[in-house]
C-alpha atoms as an extended CHARMM CRD file, in Angstrom:
* protein
*
       199  EXT
         1         1  UNK       CA            -25.9390000000        3.2560000000      -12.9400000000  PROA      1               0.0000000000
         2         2  UNK       CA            -22.4020000000        3.5840000000      -11.5470000000  PROA      2               0.0000000000
         3         3  UNK       CA            -19.9730000000        3.0240000000      -14.4490000000  PROA      3               0.0000000000
         4         4  UNK       CA            -16.7600000000        3.2730000000      -12.3810000000  PROA      4               0.0000000000
         5         5  UNK       CA            -15.9450000000       -0.4400000000      -12.7780000000  PROA      5               0.0000000000
         6         6  UNK       CA            -16.1990000000       -0.1320000000      -16.5420000000  PROA      6               0.0000000000
         7         7  UNK       CA            -13.4490000000        2.5080000000      -16.4560000000  PROA      7               0.0000000000
         8         8  UNK       CA            -10.8970000000        0.1860000000      -14.8420000000  PROA      8               0.0000000000
         9         9  UNK       CA             -8.0230000000       -0.7040000000      -17.1500000000  PROA      9               0.0000000000
        10        10  UNK       CA             -7.1870000000       -4.3710000000      -17.7790000000  PROA      10              0.0000000000
        11        11  UNK       CA             -3.8840000000       -4.5580000000      -15.9330000000  PROA      11              0.0000000000
        12        12  UNK       CA             -2.1970000000       -6.3540000000      -13.0480000000  PROA      12              0.0000000000
        13        13  UNK       CA             -1.6830000000       -3.0740000000      -11.1800000000  PROA      13              0.0000000000
        14        14  UNK       CA             -3.4660000000        0.1930000000      -10.4270000000  PROA      14              0.0000000000
        15        15  UNK       CA             -3.1470000000        2.6770000000      -13.3030000000  PROA      15              0.0000000000
        16        16  UNK       CA             -3.7420000000        6.4150000000      -13.5710000000  PROA      16              0.0000000000
        17        17  UNK       CA             -6.5230000000        5.6790000000      -16.0690000000  PROA      17              0.0000000000
        18        18  UNK       CA             -8.3740000000        3.7660000000      -13.3320000000  PROA      18              0.0000000000
        19        19  UNK       CA             -8.8010000000        7.0730000000      -11.5050000000  PROA      19              0.0000000000
        20        20  UNK       CA            -10.1860000000        9.0450000000      -14.4230000000  PROA      20              0.0000000000
        21        21  UNK       CA            -13.6910000000        9.1410000000      -13.0200000000  PROA      21              0.0000000000
        22        22  UNK       CA            -12.8690000000       10.0960000000       -9.4330000000  PROA      22              0.0000000000
        23        23  UNK       CA            -10.2020000000        9.7200000000       -6.7450000000  PROA      23              0.0000000000
        24        24  UNK       CA            -10.2240000000        6.6050000000       -4.5710000000  PROA      24              0.0000000000
        25        25  UNK       CA             -9.4940000000        6.1170000000       -0.8880000000  PROA      25              0.0000000000
        26        26  UNK       CA             -7.5850000000        2.8890000000       -0.2540000000  PROA      26              0.0000000000
        27        27  UNK       CA             -6.2410000000        1.1080000000        2.8160000000  PROA      27              0.0000000000
        28        28  UNK       CA             -2.6650000000       -0.1530000000        2.6780000000  PROA      28              0.0000000000
        29        29  UNK       CA             -2.4080000000       -3.9020000000        3.2650000000  PROA      29              0.0000000000
        30        30  UNK       CA              1.3610000000       -4.1590000000        2.9090000000  PROA      30              0.0000000000
        31        31  UNK       CA              4.4340000000       -3.2140000000        0.8940000000  PROA      31              0.0000000000
        32        32  UNK       CA              7.0130000000       -5.3890000000       -0.8470000000  PROA      32              0.0000000000
        33        33  UNK       CA              9.9940000000       -5.2030000000       -3.1610000000  PROA      33              0.0000000000
        34        34  UNK       CA              9.3710000000       -4.3910000000       -6.7930000000  PROA      34              0.0000000000
        35        35  UNK       CA             11.8000000000       -4.0580000000       -9.6780000000  PROA      35              0.0000000000
        36        36  UNK       CA             14.3670000000       -1.4610000000      -10.7590000000  PROA      36              0.0000000000
        37        37  UNK       CA             11.7440000000        0.7700000000      -12.3970000000  PROA      37              0.0000000000
        38        38  UNK       CA              9.2350000000        0.5560000000       -9.5250000000  PROA      38              0.0000000000
        39        39  UNK       CA             11.2250000000       -0.5090000000       -6.4420000000  PROA      39              0.0000000000
        40        40  UNK       CA              8.2350000000       -0.6690000000       -4.0620000000  PROA      40              0.0000000000
        41        41  UNK       CA              4.8920000000       -2.3990000000       -4.6500000000  PROA      41              0.0000000000
        42        42  UNK       CA              2.0340000000       -1.4360000000       -2.3110000000  PROA      42              0.0000000000
        43        43  UNK       CA             -0.8580000000       -3.8540000000       -1.8270000000  PROA      43              0.0000000000
        44        44  UNK       CA             -4.2310000000       -2.1880000000       -1.2920000000  PROA      44              0.0000000000
        45        45  UNK       CA             -7.3230000000       -3.6260000000        0.3760000000  PROA      45              0.0000000000
        46        46  UNK       CA            -10.2380000000       -4.2590000000       -1.9620000000  PROA      46              0.0000000000
        47        47  UNK       CA             -8.3920000000       -3.7720000000       -5.2540000000  PROA      47              0.0000000000
        48        48  UNK       CA             -8.8580000000       -7.3550000000       -6.5120000000  PROA      48              0.0000000000
        49        49  UNK       CA             -5.1810000000       -8.1220000000       -6.0190000000  PROA      49              0.0000000000
        50        50  UNK       CA             -4.0730000000       -5.1920000000       -8.1880000000  PROA      50              0.0000000000
        51        51  UNK       CA             -1.2950000000       -3.3770000000       -6.3170000000  PROA      51              0.0000000000
        52        52  UNK       CA             -0.1470000000        0.2320000000       -6.6400000000  PROA      52              0.0000000000
        53        53  UNK       CA              3.3910000000        0.7850000000       -7.9110000000  PROA      53              0.0000000000
        54        54  UNK       CA              4.1160000000        4.3590000000       -6.8260000000  PROA      54              0.0000000000
        55        55  UNK       CA              6.5970000000        6.6310000000       -8.5630000000  PROA      55              0.0000000000
        56        56  UNK       CA              9.7080000000        7.7200000000       -6.6700000000  PROA      56              0.0000000000
        57        57  UNK       CA              8.0640000000       11.0930000000       -6.1580000000  PROA      57              0.0000000000
        58        58  UNK       CA              5.0650000000        9.5330000000       -4.4480000000  PROA      58              0.0000000000
        59        59  UNK       CA              7.3470000000        7.2640000000       -2.3960000000  PROA      59              0.0000000000
        60        60  UNK       CA              9.0800000000       10.3910000000       -1.1410000000  PROA      60              0.0000000000
        61        61  UNK       CA              5.6900000000       11.8350000000       -0.1930000000  PROA      61              0.0000000000
        62        62  UNK       CA              4.8090000000        8.6950000000        1.7830000000  PROA      62              0.0000000000
        63        63  UNK       CA              8.2210000000        8.5060000000        3.4610000000  PROA      63              0.0000000000
        64        64  UNK       CA              8.0130000000       12.1920000000        4.4030000000  PROA      64              0.0000000000
        65        65  UNK       CA              4.6440000000       11.6180000000        6.0690000000  PROA      65              0.0000000000
        66        66  UNK       CA              4.9720000000        8.1250000000        7.5750000000  PROA      66              0.0000000000
        67        67  UNK       CA              8.6700000000        7.2860000000        7.6140000000  PROA      67              0.0000000000
        68        68  UNK       CA             10.7150000000        4.7560000000        5.6700000000  PROA      68              0.0000000000
        69        69  UNK       CA              9.6480000000        1.5790000000        7.5230000000  PROA      69              0.0000000000
        70        70  UNK       CA              6.8500000000        0.2230000000        5.3470000000  PROA      70              0.0000000000
        71        71  UNK       CA              5.4080000000       -2.0350000000        8.0740000000  PROA      71              0.0000000000
        72        72  UNK       CA              4.2120000000        1.1490000000        9.7960000000  PROA      72              0.0000000000
        73        73  UNK       CA              2.0610000000        1.9960000000        6.7710000000  PROA      73              0.0000000000
        74        74  UNK       CA             -0.2000000000       -1.0410000000        7.1630000000  PROA      74              0.0000000000
        75        75  UNK       CA             -3.8150000000       -0.1380000000        7.8880000000  PROA      75              0.0000000000
        76        76  UNK       CA             -3.3240000000        3.5010000000        6.9390000000  PROA      76              0.0000000000
        77        77  UNK       CA             -5.2480000000        5.2430000000        4.1810000000  PROA      77              0.0000000000
        78        78  UNK       CA             -4.2920000000        7.1480000000        1.0520000000  PROA      78              0.0000000000
        79        79  UNK       CA             -6.4840000000        9.1430000000       -1.2970000000  PROA      79              0.0000000000
        80        80  UNK       CA             -5.2480000000        8.6160000000       -4.8540000000  PROA      80              0.0000000000
        81        81  UNK       CA             -6.0040000000       10.6490000000       -7.9530000000  PROA      81              0.0000000000
        82        82  UNK       CA             -4.9420000000       10.7290000000      -11.5950000000  PROA      82              0.0000000000
        83        83  UNK       CA             -2.7740000000       13.7550000000      -12.3900000000  PROA      83              0.0000000000
        84        84  UNK       CA             -2.9510000000       14.0050000000      -16.2130000000  PROA      84              0.0000000000
        85        85  UNK       CA              0.0060000000       16.4470000000      -16.2360000000  PROA      85              0.0000000000
        86        86  UNK       CA              2.6010000000       13.8010000000      -15.2880000000  PROA      86              0.0000000000
        87        87  UNK       CA              5.1210000000       13.4780000000      -18.1210000000  PROA      87              0.0000000000
        88        88  UNK       CA              6.9860000000       10.3280000000      -19.1790000000  PROA      88              0.0000000000
        89        89  UNK       CA              9.3550000000       10.1290000000      -22.1650000000  PROA      89              0.0000000000
        90        90  UNK       CA              8.3640000000       13.6540000000      -23.1300000000  PROA      90              0.0000000000
        91        91  UNK       CA              4.6250000000       12.9950000000      -23.2560000000  PROA      91              0.0000000000
        92        92  UNK       CA              1.7970000000       13.6360000000      -20.8250000000  PROA      92              0.0000000000
        93        93  UNK       CA              0.7400000000       10.1530000000      -19.7690000000  PROA      93              0.0000000000
        94        94  UNK       CA             -0.7770000000       10.8480000000      -16.3520000000  PROA      94              0.0000000000
        95        95  UNK       CA              0.2080000000        9.3460000000      -13.0440000000  PROA      95              0.0000000000
        96        96  UNK       CA             -1.2500000000        8.1620000000       -9.7400000000  PROA      96              0.0000000000
        97        97  UNK       CA             -0.6890000000       10.7420000000       -7.0130000000  PROA      97              0.0000000000
        98        98  UNK       CA             -1.4280000000       10.9320000000       -3.2980000000  PROA      98              0.0000000000
        99        99  UNK       CA             -3.5700000000       13.9280000000       -2.3940000000  PROA      99              0.0000000000
       100       100  UNK       CA             -4.5360000000       12.9920000000        1.1800000000  PROA      100             0.0000000000
       101       101  UNK       CA             -3.2440000000       10.6310000000        3.8900000000  PROA      101             0.0000000000
       102       102  UNK       CA             -4.3990000000        9.4080000000        7.2740000000  PROA      102             0.0000000000
       103       103  UNK       CA             -2.1260000000        9.4290000000       10.3340000000  PROA      103             0.0000000000
       104       104  UNK       CA             -0.5660000000       12.8260000000        9.6790000000  PROA      104             0.0000000000
       105       105  UNK       CA             -0.8670000000       15.7520000000       12.1130000000  PROA      105             0.0000000000
       106       106  UNK       CA             -1.4570000000       18.4410000000        9.4700000000  PROA      106             0.0000000000
       107       107  UNK       CA             -1.5020000000       19.1720000000        5.7480000000  PROA      107             0.0000000000
       108       108  UNK       CA              1.9320000000       19.4960000000        4.1470000000  PROA      108             0.0000000000
       109       109  UNK       CA              3.5740000000       20.5230000000        0.8750000000  PROA      109             0.0000000000
       110       110  UNK       CA              6.8270000000       19.1430000000       -0.5540000000  PROA      110             0.0000000000
       111       111  UNK       CA              8.5710000000       19.4250000000       -3.9340000000  PROA      111             0.0000000000
       112       112  UNK       CA              7.9620000000       16.4990000000       -6.2960000000  PROA      112             0.0000000000
       113       113  UNK       CA              9.4960000000       15.9570000000       -9.7390000000  PROA      113             0.0000000000
       114       114  UNK       CA              6.8950000000       15.3520000000      -12.4630000000  PROA      114             0.0000000000
       115       115  UNK       CA              9.3370000000       15.2870000000      -15.3900000000  PROA      115             0.0000000000
       116       116  UNK       CA             13.0980000000       15.4580000000      -15.9460000000  PROA      116             0.0000000000
       117       117  UNK       CA             12.9590000000       19.2510000000      -16.0390000000  PROA      117             0.0000000000
       118       118  UNK       CA              9.9120000000       20.1090000000      -13.9450000000  PROA      118             0.0000000000
       119       119  UNK       CA              9.3470000000       20.0750000000      -10.1860000000  PROA      119             0.0000000000
       120       120  UNK       CA              6.0670000000       21.0630000000       -8.5700000000  PROA      120             0.0000000000
       121       121  UNK       CA              5.0240000000       21.7950000000       -5.0130000000  PROA      121             0.0000000000
       122       122  UNK       CA              2.8310000000       18.8400000000       -4.0960000000  PROA      122             0.0000000000
       123       123  UNK       CA              0.1450000000       19.3440000000       -1.4370000000  PROA      123             0.0000000000
       124       124  UNK       CA             -1.1900000000       16.5250000000        0.7570000000  PROA      124             0.0000000000
       125       125  UNK       CA             -4.2120000000       16.9960000000        3.0200000000  PROA      125             0.0000000000
       126       126  UNK       CA             -5.1680000000       15.1960000000        6.2100000000  PROA      126             0.0000000000
       127       127  UNK       CA             -7.4810000000       12.2500000000        5.5320000000  PROA      127             0.0000000000
       128       128  UNK       CA             -9.7850000000       11.4140000000        8.4170000000  PROA      128             0.0000000000
       129       129  UNK       CA             -9.1860000000        7.9440000000        9.8150000000  PROA      129             0.0000000000
       130       130  UNK       CA            -12.1840000000        5.6140000000        9.4870000000  PROA      130             0.0000000000
       131       131  UNK       CA            -14.1830000000        4.4690000000       12.4510000000  PROA      131             0.0000000000
       132       132  UNK       CA            -14.6020000000        1.0260000000       10.8670000000  PROA      132             0.0000000000
       133       133  UNK       CA            -12.4730000000       -2.0790000000       11.3770000000  PROA      133             0.0000000000
       134       134  UNK       CA             -8.8420000000       -1.0290000000       10.7890000000  PROA      134             0.0000000000
       135       135  UNK       CA             -7.7220000000       -4.5260000000       11.8430000000  PROA      135             0.0000000000
       136       136  UNK       CA             -8.7820000000       -5.9020000000        8.4520000000  PROA      136             0.0000000000
       137       137  UNK       CA             -5.7800000000       -4.4210000000        6.6320000000  PROA      137             0.0000000000
       138       138  UNK       CA             -3.4520000000       -5.5640000000        9.3990000000  PROA      138             0.0000000000
       139       139  UNK       CA             -4.7910000000       -9.1220000000        9.1930000000  PROA      139             0.0000000000
       140       140  UNK       CA             -4.5320000000       -9.0990000000        5.3880000000  PROA      140             0.0000000000
       141       141  UNK       CA             -0.8690000000       -8.1050000000        5.6690000000  PROA      141             0.0000000000
       142       142  UNK       CA             -0.2140000000      -10.9640000000        8.1110000000  PROA      142             0.0000000000
       143       143  UNK       CA             -1.9540000000      -13.4750000000        5.8180000000  PROA      143             0.0000000000
       144       144  UNK       CA              0.0320000000      -12.1910000000        2.8380000000  PROA      144             0.0000000000
       145       145  UNK       CA              3.2980000000      -12.5920000000        4.7570000000  PROA      145             0.0000000000
       146       146  UNK       CA              2.4190000000      -16.0960000000        5.9720000000  PROA      146             0.0000000000
       147       147  UNK       CA              1.4600000000      -17.1920000000        2.4640000000  PROA      147             0.0000000000
       148       148  UNK       CA              4.6920000000      -15.7710000000        1.0340000000  PROA      148             0.0000000000
       149       149  UNK       CA              6.6220000000      -17.7330000000        3.6800000000  PROA      149             0.0000000000
       150       150  UNK       CA              4.9760000000      -20.9780000000        2.5620000000  PROA      150             0.0000000000
       151       151  UNK       CA              2.2800000000      -21.3600000000        5.2380000000  PROA      151             0.0000000000
       152       152  UNK       CA             -1.1830000000      -22.3220000000        4.0690000000  PROA      152             0.0000000000
       153       153  UNK       CA             -4.6260000000      -23.0290000000        5.4400000000  PROA      153             0.0000000000
       154       154  UNK       CA             -7.8300000000      -21.1510000000        6.0740000000  PROA      154             0.0000000000
       155       155  UNK       CA             -8.0630000000      -18.0150000000        8.2010000000  PROA      155             0.0000000000
       156       156  UNK       CA             -8.4520000000      -20.0150000000       11.4260000000  PROA      156             0.0000000000
       157       157  UNK       CA             -5.3160000000      -22.0570000000       10.7160000000  PROA      157             0.0000000000
       158       158  UNK       CA             -3.3340000000      -18.9640000000        9.7050000000  PROA      158             0.0000000000
       159       159  UNK       CA             -4.4310000000      -17.2160000000       12.8980000000  PROA      159             0.0000000000
       160       160  UNK       CA             -3.1030000000      -20.1480000000       14.9290000000  PROA      160             0.0000000000
       161       161  UNK       CA              0.1430000000      -20.1090000000       12.9380000000  PROA      161             0.0000000000
       162       162  UNK       CA              0.5920000000      -16.3690000000       13.4870000000  PROA      162             0.0000000000
       163       163  UNK       CA              0.1730000000      -16.9190000000       17.2180000000  PROA      163             0.0000000000
       164       164  UNK       CA              2.6910000000      -19.7670000000       17.2700000000  PROA      164             0.0000000000
       165       165  UNK       CA              5.2760000000      -17.5520000000       15.5760000000  PROA      165             0.0000000000
       166       166  UNK       CA              5.4410000000      -15.2100000000       18.5780000000  PROA      166             0.0000000000
       167       167  UNK       CA              4.0170000000      -17.4490000000       21.3140000000  PROA      167             0.0000000000
       168       168  UNK       CA              0.5940000000      -15.8170000000       21.4520000000  PROA      168             0.0000000000
       169       169  UNK       CA             -2.9990000000      -16.9960000000       21.1080000000  PROA      169             0.0000000000
       170       170  UNK       CA             -6.0060000000      -15.0920000000       19.7810000000  PROA      170             0.0000000000
       171       171  UNK       CA             -9.5850000000      -16.1770000000       19.1280000000  PROA      171             0.0000000000
       172       172  UNK       CA            -10.0910000000      -13.5810000000       16.3800000000  PROA      172             0.0000000000
       173       173  UNK       CA             -7.7870000000      -11.5020000000       14.1350000000  PROA      173             0.0000000000
       174       174  UNK       CA             -9.2280000000       -8.2850000000       15.5520000000  PROA      174             0.0000000000
       175       175  UNK       CA             -7.6230000000       -9.1570000000       18.8910000000  PROA      175             0.0000000000
       176       176  UNK       CA             -4.0900000000       -8.8530000000       17.4330000000  PROA      176             0.0000000000
       177       177  UNK       CA             -2.5130000000       -5.6370000000       18.6740000000  PROA      177             0.0000000000
       178       178  UNK       CA             -0.5170000000       -3.4470000000       16.3010000000  PROA      178             0.0000000000
       179       179  UNK       CA              2.6210000000       -4.2970000000       18.2930000000  PROA      179             0.0000000000
       180       180  UNK       CA              2.0090000000       -8.0560000000       17.9890000000  PROA      180             0.0000000000
       181       181  UNK       CA              1.2490000000       -7.6650000000       14.2830000000  PROA      181             0.0000000000
       182       182  UNK       CA              4.6320000000       -6.0090000000       13.7540000000  PROA      182             0.0000000000
       183       183  UNK       CA              6.3310000000       -8.8620000000       15.6540000000  PROA      183             0.0000000000
       184       184  UNK       CA              4.5890000000      -11.4850000000       13.5190000000  PROA      184             0.0000000000
       185       185  UNK       CA              5.4780000000       -9.7000000000       10.2760000000  PROA      185             0.0000000000
       186       186  UNK       CA              9.1060000000       -9.2790000000       11.3010000000  PROA      186             0.0000000000
       187       187  UNK       CA              9.4410000000      -12.9370000000       12.3500000000  PROA      187             0.0000000000
       188       188  UNK       CA              7.7080000000      -14.3300000000        9.2730000000  PROA      188             0.0000000000
       189       189  UNK       CA              9.7080000000      -12.1670000000        6.8580000000  PROA      189             0.0000000000
       190       190  UNK       CA             12.9570000000      -13.3980000000        8.4140000000  PROA      190             0.0000000000
       191       191  UNK       CA             11.8750000000      -16.9160000000        7.4430000000  PROA      191             0.0000000000
       192       192  UNK       CA             10.7720000000      -15.9570000000        3.9150000000  PROA      192             0.0000000000
       193       193  UNK       CA             13.3500000000      -16.9500000000        1.2720000000  PROA      193             0.0000000000
       194       194  UNK       CA             14.6590000000      -14.1240000000       -0.8870000000  PROA      194             0.0000000000
       195       195  UNK       CA             13.5160000000      -14.1080000000       -4.4970000000  PROA      195             0.0000000000
       196       196  UNK       CA             15.9070000000      -15.7540000000       -6.9020000000  PROA      196             0.0000000000
       197       197  UNK       CA             17.9190000000      -13.2130000000       -8.9250000000  PROA      197             0.0000000000
       198       198  UNK       CA             16.6720000000      -12.5690000000      -12.4450000000  PROA      198             0.0000000000
       199       199  UNK       CA             18.6520000000      -14.3700000000      -15.1150000000  PROA      199             0.0000000000
């Protein structure tokens, strides 16, 4: 019996404790603004709507490897693990770390802060890109953006809407090129109202 699901913490986001049993490989569906403590929220395919809220150290790792434009991360893979040595408020609480990434030419090592006084050399390995349907993450990101902009409907209707946004027409989401996907995301996000400021 695989008990991995029983280890998952009851939370609205991915936690280090979720990775106690083993690392996971996840596909990035999109990234969005977070709050002051966790400024970027990364949506992952197949995580039951529970996003990853990376630390600033892990954001620096991702930016070093893939650049600072988060739309370019969509469809790419990360291997995440719990590092129990991560310290917060003077105690070892653990943290989610990236140990491998797709779409990088070679392994790399960069300094990452794990506490106020401690920096470690963090190593990231090359993660082989899957041979299976990478368009799924891209399509999920488009659907997420359309929904956030107030569009609704089933997948067929959303596909038609995505095409109308840039003057294109597809009979299946897997026909959307990466270039067209970026155009759709950029156009839809321009039309998405900013979140109201917190009171």
